[in-house]
NUTOR-193126 format. One line per field, with one value per atom (N, C-alpha, C, O): residue number from 1; residue in one letter; x, y, z negated. Coordinates in steps of 0.001 Angstrom, whole numbers, padded with zeros to 6 digits. Layout:
N
num NUM_...
residuo a_...
px X_...
py Y_...
pz Z_...
END
This chain:
192
num 1_1_1_1_2_2_2_2_3_3_3_3_4_4_4_4_5_5_5_5_6_6_6_6_7_7_7_7_8_8_8_8_9_9_9_9_10_10_10_10_11_11_11_11_12_12_12_12_13_13_13_13_14_14_14_14_15_15_15_15_16_16_16_16_17_17_17_17_18_18_18_18_19_19_19_19_20_20_20_20_21_21_21_21_22_22_22_22_23_23_23_23_24_24_24_24_25_25_25_25_26_26_26_26_27_27_27_27_28_28_28_28_29_29_29_29_30_30_30_30_31_31_31_31_32_32_32_32_33_33_33_33_34_34_34_34_35_35_35_35_36_36_36_36_37_37_37_37_38_38_38_38_39_39_39_39_40_40_40_40_41_41_41_41_42_42_42_42_43_43_43_43_44_44_44_44_45_45_45_45_46_46_46_46_47_47_47_47_48_48_48_48_49_49_49_49_50_50_50_50_51_51_51_51_52_52_52_52_53_53_53_53_54_54_54_54_55_55_55_55_56_56_56_56_57_57_57_57_58_58_58_58_59_59_59_59_60_60_60_60_61_61_61_61_62_62_62_62_63_63_63_63_64_64_64_64_65_65_65_65_66_66_66_66_67_67_67_67_68_68_68_68_69_69_69_69_70_70_70_70_71_71_71_71_72_72_72_72_73_73_73_73_74_74_74_74_75_75_75_75_76_76_76_76_77_77_77_77_78_78_78_78_79_79_79_79_80_80_80_80_81_81_81_81_82_82_82_82_83_83_83_83_84_84_84_84_85_85_85_85_86_86_86_86_87_87_87_87_88_88_88_88_89_89_89_89_90_90_90_90_91_91_91_91_92_92_92_92_93_93_93_93_94_94_94_94_95_95_95_95_96_96_96_96_97_97_97_97_98_98_98_98_99_99_99_99_100_100_100_100_101_101_101_101_102_102_102_102_103_103_103_103_104_104_104_104_105_105_105_105_106_106_106_106_107_107_107_107_108_108_108_108_109_109_109_109_110_110_110_110_111_111_111_111_112_112_112_112_113_113_113_113_114_114_114_114_115_115_115_115_116_116_116_116_117_117_117_117_118_118_118_118_119_119_119_119_120_120_120_120_121_121_121_121_122_122_122_122_123_123_123_123_124_124_124_124_125_125_125_125_126_126_126_126_127_127_127_127_128_128_128_128_129_129_129_129_130_130_130_130_131_131_131_131_132_132_132_132_133_133_133_133_134_134_134_134_135_135_135_135_136_136_136_136_137_137_137_137_138_138_138_138_139_139_139_139_140_140_140_140_141_141_141_141_142_142_142_142_143_143_143_143_144_144_144_144_145_145_145_145_146_146_146_146_147_147_147_147_148_148_148_148_149_149_149_149_150_150_150_150_151_151_151_151_152_152_152_152_153_153_153_153_154_154_154_154_155_155_155_155_156_156_156_156_157_157_157_157_158_158_158_158_159_159_159_159_160_160_160_160_161_161_161_161_162_162_162_162_163_163_163_163_164_164_164_164_165_165_165_165_166_166_166_166_167_167_167_167_168_168_168_168_169_169_169_169_170_170_170_170_171_171_171_171_172_172_172_172_173_173_173_173_174_174_174_174_175_175_175_175_176_176_176_176_177_177_177_177_178_178_178_178_179_179_179_179_180_180_180_180_181_181_181_181_182_182_182_182_183_183_183_183_184_184_184_184_185_185_185_185_186_186_186_186_187_187_187_187_188_188_188_188_189_189_189_189_190_190_190_190_191_191_191_191_192_192_192_192
residuo x_x_x_x_x_x_x_x_x_x_x_x_x_x_x_x_x_x_x_x_x_x_x_x_x_x_x_x_x_x_x_x_x_x_x_x_x_x_x_x_x_x_x_x_x_x_x_x_x_x_x_x_x_x_x_x_x_x_x_x_x_x_x_x_x_x_x_x_x_x_x_x_x_x_x_x_x_x_x_x_x_x_x_x_x_x_x_x_x_x_x_x_x_x_x_x_x_x_x_x_x_x_x_x_x_x_x_x_x_x_x_x_x_x_x_x_x_x_x_x_x_x_x_x_x_x_x_x_x_x_x_x_x_x_x_x_x_x_x_x_x_x_x_x_x_x_x_x_x_x_x_x_x_x_x_x_x_x_x_x_x_x_x_x_x_x_x_x_x_x_x_x_x_x_x_x_x_x_x_x_x_x_x_x_x_x_x_x_x_x_x_x_x_x_x_x_x_x_x_x_x_x_x_x_x_x_x_x_x_x_x_x_x_x_x_x_x_x_x_x_x_x_x_x_x_x_x_x_x_x_x_x_x_x_x_x_x_x_x_x_x_x_x_x_x_x_x_x_x_x_x_x_x_x_x_x_x_x_x_x_x_x_x_x_x_x_x_x_x_x_x_x_x_x_x_x_x_x_x_x_x_x_x_x_x_x_x_x_x_x_x_x_x_x_x_x_x_x_x_x_x_x_x_x_x_x_x_x_x_x_x_x_x_x_x_x_x_x_x_x_x_x_x_x_x_x_x_x_x_x_x_x_x_x_x_x_x_x_x_x_x_x_x_x_x_x_x_x_x_x_x_x_x_x_x_x_x_x_x_x_x_x_x_x_x_x_x_x_x_x_x_x_x_x_x_x_x_x_x_x_x_x_x_x_x_x_x_x_x_x_x_x_x_x_x_x_x_x_x_x_x_x_x_x_x_x_x_x_x_x_x_x_x_x_x_x_x_x_x_x_x_x_x_x_x_x_x_x_x_x_x_x_x_x_x_x_x_x_x_x_x_x_x_x_x_x_x_x_x_x_x_x_x_x_x_x_x_x_x_x_x_x_x_x_x_x_x_x_x_x_x_x_x_x_x_x_x_x_x_x_x_x_x_x_x_x_x_x_x_x_x_x_x_x_x_x_x_x_x_x_x_x_x_x_x_x_x_x_x_x_x_x_x_x_x_x_x_x_x_x_x_x_x_x_x_x_x_x_x_x_x_x_x_x_x_x_x_x_x_x_x_x_x_x_x_x_x_x_x_x_x_x_x_x_x_x_x_x_x_x_x_x_x_x_x_x_x_x_x_x_x_x_x_x_x_x_x_x_x_x_x_x_x_x_x_x_x_x_x_x_x_x_x_x_x_x_x_x_x_x_x_x_x_x_x_x_x_x_x_x_x_x_x_x_x_x_x_x_x_x_x_x_x_x_x_x_x_x_x_x_x_x_x_x_x_x_x_x_x_x_x_x_x_x_x_x_x_x_x_x_x_x_x_x_x_x_x_x_x_x_x_x_x_x_x_x_x_x_x_x_x_x_x_x_x_x_x_x_x_x_x_x_x_x_x_x_x_x_x_x_x_x_x_x_x_x_x_x_x_x_x_x_x_x_x_x_x_x_x_x_x_x_x_x_x_x_x_x_x_x_x_x_x_x_x_x_x_x_x_x_x_x_x_x_x_x_x_x_x_x_x_x_x_x_x_x_x_x_x_x_x_x_x_x_x_x_x_x_x_x_x_x_x_x_x_x_x_x
px 018322_017985_018455_018297_019156_019148_018061_017893_017035_015812_014879_014362_015083_014429_015125_014608_015992_016530_016651_015858_016987_016602_015158_014967_013633_012783_012888_012486_013449_013681_014058_013614_015206_016321_014893_014378_014397_013552_012426_011945_011864_010740_011446_010831_013172_013528_013289_012131_013782_014170_012791_012700_011735_010114_010087_010360_009988_009689_010925_010538_011962_012765_012626_012759_012478_011818_010220_009575_009587_008448_007400_006712_007487_005944_005527_005750_005053_004679_004351_005005_003626_002406_003519_003131_004387_005754_006025_006315_006052_006330_005339_005750_003980_002840_003648_003487_004333_004236_005827_006449_006504_007828_007280_007569_006443_005632_005108_005264_004074_003699_004817_004634_005995_006787_007594_008012_007777_008611_008150_008971_005995_005844_006460_007219_005691_005955_007176_007219_008659_010332_010114_010259_009785_010005_008739_009165_007339_006489_007165_007481_007348_007765_009289_009664_009581_011544_010764_010729_010314_009505_008445_008462_007684_007059_008251_007564_009130_008951_010574_011254_010610_012009_011740_012307_010484_010184_009088_008218_009509_008873_006946_005824_007595_006023_005490_005888_004039_003704_002641_002252_002495_001747_003010_002712_004080_004608_004982_005440_004452_004514_004812_005648_003160_002862_003200_003126_003622_004565_005953_006662_006235_008211_007658_008411_006822_007006_006566_007032_005542_005197_006650_007178_006847_008410_009665_010467_009216_010855_010467_011452_009146_008669_008681_008413_009121_009208_010551_011108_011168_012723_013393_014232_012682_012715_012344_012395_012204_011813_012265_012288_012972_013498_014917_015561_015351_016865_016963_018061_015726_016206_016651_016580_017167_017936_019593_020499_019883_021114_021093_022249_020045_020269_021647_021792_022232_023173_022339_021608_022206_021457_022907_023037_023883_024665_024581_024816_024241_023753_022362_021396_022157_020717_019838_020064_018442_018090_017168_016111_017114_015934_017078_016602_018293_019017_019202_020082_018982_018936_017940_017755_017459_015658_015484_014508_016397_015589_016435_016095_017882_018365_017802_017686_017496_016711_015304_014979_014667_013825_014558_014289_015469_015695_016865_017562_016938_017431_016006_016018_015029_013752_013935_014028_013914_013277_014305_013863_015268_016457_016493_016969_015442_014909_013582_013951_013178_011853_011514_010625_012773_013159_013771_013373_015115_015526_014550_014518_013662_011907_011607_011641_011124_009886_011522_011511_012514_013398_013213_012753_013709_013371_011990_011652_011112_009602_008946_008229_010058_009930_010683_010484_012038_012359_011746_011599_011451_010620_009386_009083_008757_007566_008090_007366_008652_009852_009283_008160_010080_010581_009019_008648_008573_007741_006333_005289_007152_005696_004839_004312_005093_003422_004225_005354_002956_003477_002760_003247_001455_000805_001886_002874_001569_002068_000510_-000161_-000176_-001199_-000280_000928_-001271_-001217_-002453_-003520_-002291_-002978_-003299_-002646_-003692_-004002_-004347_-005499_-003467_-003493_-002911_-002403_-003202_-002757_-003628_-004808_-002855_-003613_-003628_-002724_-004973_-005397_-004901_-004345_-005236_-004730_-003417_-002745_-003180_-001138_-000422_000413_-001416_-001033_-001420_-000808_-002182_-002716_-001717_-001239_-001744_-001207_000613_001112_001308_002860_003347_004524_002099_003241_002680_001813_003022_002869_003242_004412_002449_002405_002813_002282_003832_003788_005916_006723_006030_007032_007575_008732_006304_006576_007161_008119_006115_006455_007759_008376_008044_009599_010603_011514_010233_011981_012065_012926_010310_010349_010880_011247_011139_011977_013850_014591_014274_016000_015868_014982_017492_017942_017674_017575_017514_017052_018026_017685_019097_020555_020716_021759_019646_019991_018251_018183_017398_016061_016748_016932_017180_017738_017561_016682_019487_019880_019131_019096_018486_017295_016085_015603_015476_014126_014957_014122_016036_016265_017181_017778_017496_017991_017078_016979_016254_014849_013817_013255_013538_012435_012040_011106_013402_013445_013947_013341_015392_015620_016673_016965_018005_018798_020645_021131_021313_022171_022864_022480_023901_024739_025694_026023_026006_026692_026129_026621_024375_023845_023726_023747_023560_022558_023482_023053_025181_026900_026071_025839_025616_025787_024878_025335_023404_022476_022263_021919_022574_023513_025058_025636_025716_026843_027933_028651_027524_028696_030172_030483_030448_031175_030350_029458_030731_030407_030250_029152_031652_031688_030956_030714_030622_029945_028059_027387_027984_026491_026775_025883_027754_027879_028011_028513_027733_028272_026775_026129_026042_024579_023551_022531_024142_022876_023613_023698_024030_025231_023753_022888_024343_023748_022658_022471_021537_019944_019907_019556_020238_019903_019874_019023_021283_021581_020512_019699_020227_019169_018100_017939_017242_016310_016152_015115_017453_017450_016998_016051_018033_017818_016026_015375_015964_014056_013203_011990_013834_012946_013146_013511_013005_012414_013518_014659_013058_013814_013965_013017_015696_015337_014817_014016_014724_013203_012819_013529_011359_010338_010465_010159_011125_011445_011436_010725_012020_012811_011125_010355_010912_009483_008560_008346_007864_007318_007532_006665_008884_009503_009355_009168_009532_009610_007899_007470_006917_005438_004143_002972_005584_005391_004245_003784
py -081129_-079619_-078369_-077248_-078707_-077487_-076769_-075582_-078342_-077686_-076268_-075170_-077077_-076504_-075035_-074305_-075061_-073743_-073145_-072217_-073038_-071793_-071849_-070655_-072663_-071900_-070791_-069640_-071243_-070492_-069201_-068293_-069027_-067767_-067085_-066109_-067676_-067013_-066250_-065374_-066851_-066517_-064701_-063644_-065149_-064537_-063313_-062894_-062984_-062435_-061774_-060566_-062611_-061450_-060882_-059685_-061050_-060612_-059118_-058370_-058966_-058625_-057226_-056012_-057617_-056659_-056149_-055509_-056296_-055611_-056734_-056625_-057741_-058719_-059505_-060679_-058686_-059240_-060518_-061542_-060415_-061566_-063329_-064450_-063127_-064643_-064885_-066064_-063765_-064070_-065560_-066561_-064993_-066099_-068086_-069174_-067702_-069171_-069373_-070329_-068399_-069030_-069687_-070811_-068935_-069603_-070916_-071815_-070570_-072191_-072985_-073975_-073132_-074035_-074418_-075572_-073537_-073560_-073698_-073877_-073613_-073992_-075181_-075292_-075921_-077476_-077610_-077712_-077678_-077991_-076563_-076552_-075568_-074612_-075332_-076318_-075221_-075949_-076662_-076080_-078114_-079287_-078771_-079093_-078455_-077842_-077181_-077827_-075939_-075761_-076446_-076356_-077025_-077079_-079262_-079941_-079746_-080545_-080072_-080534_-078868_-078605_-077509_-077034_-077298_-076351_-077272_-078109_-076777_-078020_-077269_-077721_-075952_-074940_-074929_-074242_-075918_-075881_-074173_-073774_-073650_-072350_-071640_-070600_-071882_-070666_-070303_-069321_-071792_-072535_-071030_-070706_-070756_-070207_-069064_-068545_-068334_-066817_-067172_-066321_-068126_-067993_-068433_-068236_-068788_-069723_-067967_-067729_-066733_-066013_-064985_-064225_-065143_-064144_-064441_-063824_-065726_-066684_-066017_-065531_-065806_-065317_-064071_-063743_-063303_-061142_-061619_-061253_-062501_-062123_-062619_-061965_-064200_-063941_-062679_-062773_-062251_-061130_-060095_-059493_-059316_-058324_-058995_-058387_-060140_-060438_-061048_-061498_-061134_-061845_-061414_-062173_-060118_-059395_-059755_-059426_-060384_-060825_-062095_-062511_-063237_-064348_-064772_-064203_-065602_-066184_-066765_-067607_-066379_-067870_-068288_-068013_-068846_-069601_-070881_-072055_-070538_-071660_-072183_-071453_-073592_-073769_-073022_-072700_-072632_-072386_-073194_-072932_-073628_-074439_-074778_-075103_-074822_-074831_-073006_-072852_-071939_-070451_-070354_-070043_-070923_-070409_-071468_-071370_-072411_-072709_-072932_-073237_-072610_-071378_-069981_-070087_-069024_-068130_-068739_-068381_-069903_-070436_-070527_-069799_-071460_-071642_-070544_-070733_-069552_-068342_-067822_-067250_-067735_-067305_-068168_-067707_-069845_-070535_-069475_-068955_-069471_-068788_-067331_-066748_-067317_-065242_-066362_-067510_-066296_-066655_-066955_-066488_-068608_-068926_-067855_-067663_-066873_-065980_-064863_-064363_-064434_-063977_-064278_-063680_-066014_-066601_-066437_-065399_-067109_-066905_-065933_-065939_-064495_-062801_-062852_-062680_-063090_-063085_-063315_-062661_-065318_-065324_-065349_-065863_-064225_-064317_-063074_-063039_-062113_-061205_-061354_-060778_-062535_-062857_-063607_-063525_-063833_-064135_-063402_-063426_-062176_-060641_-060119_-059067_-060833_-060175_-060673_-060174_-062293_-062531_-063781_-064518_-063482_-063352_-065428_-065818_-066181_-067461_-067911_-068801_-067333_-068239_-067803_-067169_-068265_-067585_-067553_-068379_-066787_-066875_-067380_-067170_-068207_-068577_-068318_-068385_-068043_-068404_-069378_-069108_-070088_-071203_-070637_-070211_-070523_-070011_-070756_-070194_-072179_-073079_-072923_-072594_-073201_-073394_-074783_-075246_-075752_-076860_-077775_-078865_-077089_-077899_-078044_-079032_-076877_-077124_-078429_-079326_-077737_-078690_-081187_-082178_-081141_-081724_-082830_-083940_-081172_-081870_-081569_-081700_-081097_-081203_-081856_-081814_-082741_-083072_-084299_-084602_-085181_-086524_-087030_-087385_-087124_-087100_-088114_-088421_-089222_-090400_-089924_-090174_-089316_-088866_-087741_-087500_-087070_-085993_-086513_-086182_-087427_-088493_-089034_-088939_-089436_-090631_-089686_-090061_-088158_-087766_-086312_-085432_-086483_-085268_-085452_-084514_-086602_-086820_-086667_-086466_-086778_-086093_-084535_-083716_-084535_-083107_-082567_-083073_-080835_-079493_-080819_-081942_-080227_-080176_-081851_-082292_-082658_-084186_-084145_-084388_-083893_-083449_-082762_-083422_-081135_-080904_-081390_-081400_-082059_-082896_-083870_-084089_-084478_-085496_-085337_-086324_-084111_-083815_-082786_-082696_-082097_-081981_-082661_-082079_-084192_-084978_-085831_-086032_-086463_-087432_-086537_-086626_-085558_-084992_-084538_-084675_-083564_-082467_-083134_-083801_-083278_-084602_-083977_-084503_-082554_-082198_-083005_-083676_-082876_-083955_-083584_-082434_-083873_-083768_-082513_-081821_-082476_-081151_-079572_-078673_-079899_-079175_-078576_-077472_-080015_-079576_-078893_-078445_-078651_-077699_-076324_-075544_-075919_-075306_-074694_-074238_-074493_-074259_-073851_-072766_-075106_-074585_-074519_-075186_-073522_-073630_-073851_-073302_-075258_-076245_-077214_-077452_-077359_-078618_-079799_-080465_-079909_-081656_-082489_-082750_-082884_-084223_-083858_-084852_-082741_-082244_-083181_-084068_-082082_-082796_-083982_-084438_-085573_-086873_-087228_-088320_-086667_-087482_-087524_-088553_-085680_-085638_-086947_-087525_-087018_-087988_-088913_-088512_-089639_-090906_-091351_-092199_-090027_-089956_-090539_-091635_-089501_-089168_-090704_-091599_-091035_-092946_-093885_-094673_-093504_-094483_-094358_-095270_-093420_-092549_-093457_-094428_-093416_-093773_-095575_-096207_-096054_-097313_-097909_-098687_-097310_-097050_-097205_-097695_-096628_-096460_-097245_-097098_-098431_-099429_-098980_-099811_-097905_-097622_-098290_-098147_-099137_-099451_-098621_-097972_-098273_-097465_-097748_-096837_-098800_-098673_-098209_-097287_-098577_-097477_-096232_-095840_-095533_-094047_-093889_-092978_-094546_-093310_-093303_-092342_-094445_-094844_-093916_-093292_-093840_-092535_-091301_-090528_-091190_-090100_-089716_-088714_-090915_-090199_-090237_-090073_-090487_-090120_-088717_-088373_-088283_-087090_-086470_-085330
pz 071722_070536_071152_070669_072468_073191_073847_074125_074095_074581_073223_073427_071992_071343_070371_069525_070755_070109_071768_071606_072942_074285_073847_073616_073494_073253_072176_072349_071086_070133_070252_069549_071486_071338_071911_071366_072962_073808_073566_074284_071981_071411_070377_070237_069778_069142_070753_070751_071475_072541_072849_073064_072860_072545_071258_071339_070727_069640_069049_068152_069533_069423_070563_070410_071087_072674_071961_072791_070784_070991_070366_069351_071202_071527_069639_069345_068890_067775_068022_067826_068324_068868_069219_068889_069681_070086_068866_068666_067368_066734_065704_065119_065922_065581_065988_065434_066991_067764_067289_067749_066305_065728_064768_064358_064392_062941_062696_061870_064255_064439_064681_063973_065346_066194_064422_064327_063190_062080_060840_059940_060381_059608_058599_057636_059398_058920_058543_057317_059253_057909_056880_055658_057623_055853_055180_054579_055048_054589_053338_052300_053622_053317_052677_051550_053022_052798_051024_049977_051224_050134_049143_047916_049790_048668_048251_047488_048527_047422_046517_045600_047467_046055_045042_044057_045809_044164_043121_043361_042122_041072_040759_040528_040951_040604_041510_042451_041611_043152_043562_044660_042418_042733_043329_043916_043327_043824_045775_046359_046279_047011_049090_049933_048597_049478_049518_050632_048551_047991_048519_049056_048399_048889_050678_051632_050771_052075_052866_053980_052053_052993_052752_053563_052029_051615_052894_053595_052635_053471_054746_055302_055503_056614_057242_058398_056055_056171_056481_057515_055560_055293_056838_057457_057372_058421_059764_060991_059419_060574_060608_061682_059026_059195_059721_060576_059248_059623_061018_061344_062071_062928_064181_065148_064289_065000_064513_065278_063320_063401_063371_063303_063393_063670_065042_066124_064632_065908_066624_066105_068383_068860_069494_070687_068917_069884_068316_068604_066731_066472_066109_066333_065474_065052_064272_063105_065159_064088_063653_064226_063279_061612_060674_059586_060677_059163_059306_058459_059715_059715_058370_057194_059676_058490_057262_056517_057092_055950_054600_053456_055299_054383_053906_052685_054205_053910_052784_051652_053823_052650_051267_050312_051271_049510_049001_048003_049732_048973_048837_047747_049251_048792_047006_045868_047679_046104_044749_043724_045109_044483_043484_042510_044777_043988_043699_043454_043702_042492_041615_040903_041376_040173_039328_038179_040087_038744_038412_037287_039519_038746_037446_036371_038064_036957_035895_035233_035747_034437_033782_032640_034719_033577_033206_032034_034183_033871_032128_031371_032049_031108_029727_028626_030542_029250_028345_027123_029288_028796_027736_026691_028606_028500_026134_025142_026183_024380_024242_023739_024789_023981_023557_023038_023824_023429_022645_022223_022750_022176_022013_021180_023847_024575_024763_025058_024417_024798_025896_026592_026211_027787_028617_028244_029985_031230_031653_031035_032555_032881_034277_034389_035475_036964_037483_036874_038536_040006_040709_041717_040882_041751_043155_043233_044472_045123_046660_047630_046443_047533_048779_048895_049524_051019_051401_052097_050830_050524_052494_052633_053318_054725_054360_054066_054433_054516_053375_053262_052774_051060_051815_051416_052504_053147_053661_053426_054998_055789_056321_057439_054890_054875_053832_053473_053090_051868_051738_052557_050774_050668_049417_049272_048485_047101_046781_045713_047282_047018_046843_045947_047958_047763_046842_046497_046520_045888_044288_043588_044157_042912_042700_041639_043428_043902_043176_042438_043564_043465_043042_043057_042509_040857_040025_039316_039755_038742_038996_038034_040154_040129_040202_040450_039786_039305_040519_041637_039892_041602_042432_042802_042492_043397_043707_044189_043397_043943_044939_046144_044319_045054_046365_047388_046239_047387_048691_049553_048419_049650_050322_051532_049335_049805_050542_051098_050626_050959_052181_053081_052545_053759_054450_055355_054112_054845_055371_056582_054357_054818_055241_056333_054254_055505_056419_057209_056145_057667_058229_059067_058017_058816_059192_060266_058788_058358_058756_057846_059830_059137_058279_058065_057423_056529_056418_055454_057720_058337_057753_057071_058676_058023_056808_056263_056548_054746_053933_052869_054347_053391_053922_052998_055156_055778_055015_053966_055260_054220_052963_052495_052391_050575_050311_049452_051262_050887_049837_049002_050542_049738_050779_051946_049978_050728_051500_050975_052601_053235_051752_051261_051088_050544_049084_048400_048591_047818_048063_047537_049334_049744_049888_049174_050541_050618_049222_048957_048544_046571_046391_046190_046529_045645_046429_046052_047300_048254_047629_046468_047705_046858_045499_045280_044919_043730_043585_043055_044267_044064_044700_043931_046006_046052_044921_044508_044473_042692_042190_042343_041576_040935_041434_040694_042586_042999_043196_043397_043069_043224_041812_041702_040392_039330_038609_037687_039472_038882_039670_039523_040857_041351_042584_043415_042906_044946_045296_044857_046232_047662_048327_048770_048728_049943_050923_051134_052062_053338_052404_052002_051406_051165_051778_052904_050540_049606_051487_051910_052299_053856_054387_054381_054750_054995_055219_056258_053887_052879_053581_053989_053685_054101_055951_056640_056125_058062_058342_059484_057093_057565_057045_057210_056254_055765_057443_057488
END
């Protein structure tokens, strides 16, 4: 983990010193984790690409604030989750506005990057965790798809460690109730 952080810290130094090309390298190094997290946590898959884009805009704007003594991966995933919350709030506000003007149809544009979807998602995992409440789905995706420790998840979500453990336990219990065995689930998760 030290080598990955050292490499990322060097990239950050280059970016902050004006080498914008290195941001592309940072993007390539982190996109899989960011995209996978957002894809699995969002129910409306049409928003994934926009949130990924907004996440990297925020990363670029806030890169000088990153504490290099900490791991980069939880930091960027935290930004992605904040962007999802922000998008959900915007969608909610938009829906309330539509209700006020009594419009019942919401027009959506499907702008997905099929290559990324095929590369970083697994339809079966999506089906397995889709029935879980958002808070439970969140911790399962962060732990088993992105392989974050429970401590990192607590920091990313800004919740107590005990809450993380409780949510993971509850999610696994719900998966078992639906007939999914842990081994099957985790084998599928690791193949993403």
